[in-house]
N, C-alpha and C positions, 0 to 999 in steps of 0.2 A: 459381511465381506469388507466394508470400509473399516470397521473396528479392528479386524484382524490385521489388515494392512498397516494401520496406524501403529498397532502394537509391534509389528515387525520393524517399522521405521524407527520407532522409539528405542527398540532393543539395540539397534546399531548405534544410535546417537549416544545412549547411555554408556556403551562400551568405550566410546571415544572421549566423553566428557566426564572426567573423574571428580571434578569439583561439584559437590552436591548443590552448593548455592547457585552455581550457574545453571543448573537444571531446574531452578525455580525463578525464572526471569520475571522481573516486575513489569517489563514492557517488551512487546514484540514489534519489530519494525520491518516493513518491506521497503527496500531501497530501489527506486526506479531508475530510469535511464540517466546515466551520468552521475548518480548520487551515491554510488557504492563506496566512494572514498570516506564516507562517514565512519566506516569501521576502523579507519586509522586512528580515531580518537579513543578506541576501546582498549582498555588494559586487560591483562590476563587473557588475551584473545586466543580463541581456538576455532579454526575454520575447517569445515567438512565439505568437500565438493559434493554437489547434488548427485553426481554420477555414482557416488559411493553409498548413497542412502536408498534403500529399496523403495520403489514406486515414485521417486522424484524424477521429473523430466529434466533434461539438460537444456540450459539456456543457449541460444544461438544468436540472440540479438546483440548489436553493438551496445557497449556500456552495461552489460549484464554479466557479472562475473560467475554467477551460478555457484554460490557458496552459502552454506548455513554457518553463521558466525556467532559464537557465544563470547561474552566478555563483560566488562564493566565500564560504565561511563559515570564519572563522578562518584565512584564507589558503588553504583547501582547495577546489579546484574541485569543484563538485557540479552535478547537474541535477535539477530538480524538475518533476514533473507536478502542476501546481496545479489539482487537481480531476480527476475521472474521469467516465466515463459508466457507466450501469447497465442491467441487464436491463429495469427498469421504464420506461426511456425508449424502449424498443422496439428496442434494438440487439442484434444476435446476439452470441454469446459470442466469436467470433473477432475481431469489431470492437472489443468491449470490451477485450480483451486486447492488441490490436495495438500500442498505445503501449509496452507492456512489451517486445515484440519489438524495437522501435526503440531503446528504452533499452538493452537487452542488447547491441545492436550497437555501443554506445559503450564496452563492456567495463568497467563499474564493478566495484569490488571486491565490492560487495553492493548489494542493493535493499532499501529499507525501505518497507513498505506500511503506511500509517496509515489508520485509520477512526474514526468515532464510532459507538458501538454501545450496545445496551441490556443492562444487567446482569441476568442470570438467577440466578446464584449469590448467596446471601444477603449475602455480604461484599463484593460488588462494587457500589459506590455511585457516584452521579454525581460526576465529578471524579477517580475512580480511573484509573490507567493499568495496563492489562493487557497483558503480553507474550503473544503468541499461540503456544501450544505445538503446536497442530494445528487442523484445521478439519473441519467437516461440511458437505458440499455438498448443499443442498436447492434449488439454483437450477434443477435440471432441465436443465442445460446444461454443456458442456465445450468450451473453445476448441480442443481437439485433434481434435475430430470432423471427419473429412474432411481431416486433415493429410496432408502429402506424404511422411511418413516411411515407410520400408519395414521389414518384419520386426520384430525386437525393438524398434527405435527408436521405433515407433509407441506402444509400451506403456510409458509413463513411470512410473518408480518414485516413489511419493509417501510413502515411509516416513519421510523426513526433510524434509517439505515446508517446515518452518521450521528453518533450520540450528541445531543445538544450540550450536555455538560462537558464533554471533551472539547467541543468547539469553543465553549466559554473559557476553558482553561487555556486553549491555544491563544485566544485573544489576550488573555492576561499575561501569558508568557511573552507573546509578541510585543506588547507594550513595554514590558520590563527590559526587552532587548532593543527597543527603539525601532521595531519593524512595523511598517504600515501594512499589515495583513489585509487582504481582501477576501471576500466570500463569493461563492457562486455555485452554479450547477455544472457538473462534469458530464459530458456525453462520450460514450465509448463506441467506436466503430471497429470492425475486425481488422482493417488494414490489409496488407502492408502499404497499399497506396495511400498517399495523403488525400485530403478531401478536395473536391472541386469547389470553385466559387459558388456554384448553384447549391451545392450541398450545404455550404456554410450559411448561405442566406436562409435555407430551409431550417437549419439548426437554430438560427437566431429566432425564427418564428416559434419554434418549439420551446424556447426558453433556455437554451444551453448557453453557457458563458465561456466554456473551454471544452476542447475536444482532445481525445487521446485514444489509445488502443489497449487499455489495461484497466486494472483496479476494480471494475464493477463485479466481475465474477468472484474475486476474493472477498469483496464486501458481502455479497450474498451468502457465501459459505460461512463467513463469520457470524452473520445474523442468524443463520440456522442453528448455531451452537451457542448463541447468546453472548458472544464476545464483543464488547463495545469497540467501535471503530472510529478513528479520526482519519479523515482523508486530507492530504496536502498535495496540491498541484503546483509545481514550479512552472510558470509560464515561460516556455523556451523559445517560442516563435509566434508570429502573427499567423493565425489560420488563413488558408488560401483566400485571396481576394483578387479580383481582376486587376492585372497589371503588376501584381506582387512578384518578387523574384522567386525562382523555383526553390522549393523546400528540400533540404537534405538532412539525413540523420546526423551528419557532422555539425550542422548548425545547432541542432538540439543539444548535442553533447557539449558544444562550446559554451552555450549559455548556462547549462547546468554547472559546468566547471567554474565559470565566472561568478556564479551565485552561491557556491558551496559554503563560503564562510557564513553567510546569512542563514542558510539551511542548517548548518552544523550548530549554530548558536540556538536556533529554534528547537531543534531536536534534543540538544543537550538540556535546555531548559525544561522541555516537556518531560524528559526522563526524570529529572530531579523532582518535578512537581508531582508526577504520577506515582513516584515511589512512596509518596505520603498516603496514597489510597490504601485502605485496609486490605490485608491479605484475604484472598478468596477469589473464586472464579469471577470473571467480569460480569456474568449474568446477575450476580448478587450484589454488585457494587451500586450503592445509592448515589444520586446526584449530590455533589458536595454543597454545603451551605455557602 
């Protein structure tokens, strides 16, 4: 069933994207809250609204444009999911992760998942960029429930959910751009309410460094098909603390907009670096020397 749906989605995409090189993107990127303007850097840009692609859900969250965008950055063909859908919009896990399955069928070298999140760890401040080393799933959902795999294939290994070699490349690119990247554990909740101070204290004990409402289901779906993932969290706000001012989505978007130049520089550098990875599906890419 999933395979036939992916074929139908791809058929629609292929009709719209006539440049064969664009249909072989080197990198796939999911652009989270307020980060969608990265597509403005793309040349030969072609955007397809999610609503026009079979089985894609429509984005309703602020800062999520809901477009599948093909184009080139520094001459490198890439594809971007400009916005995503979330559990709090009422979508089931498999539908939230479905665009990742379609993206994986285009065989990029890697997938970069970005998000805007709340900083839990004391040194994570608004505007900081955190490379995701691992995640904690408190969404109460998994896109692989009910999947069609048999035997061991159903039980996907998540011990390297965020590829170590991609994290190393991110650090390398960050240094070259003068960015002081941080690392940490991302925890996902369903939302849409922000977290209580008591929950944040509990998340600290669990080992979480940042909290958000996305990314995890997409990472699980990517792991299931062997597509390497790099996770990047833009710290957009301080997670709830007693006495803190009320959090609003507009605060998140404002920080994302203010930090967009740094994020654009990092993503552009990553695209250029990952373009050097040998052609082939991500599952077959070896860790660079």
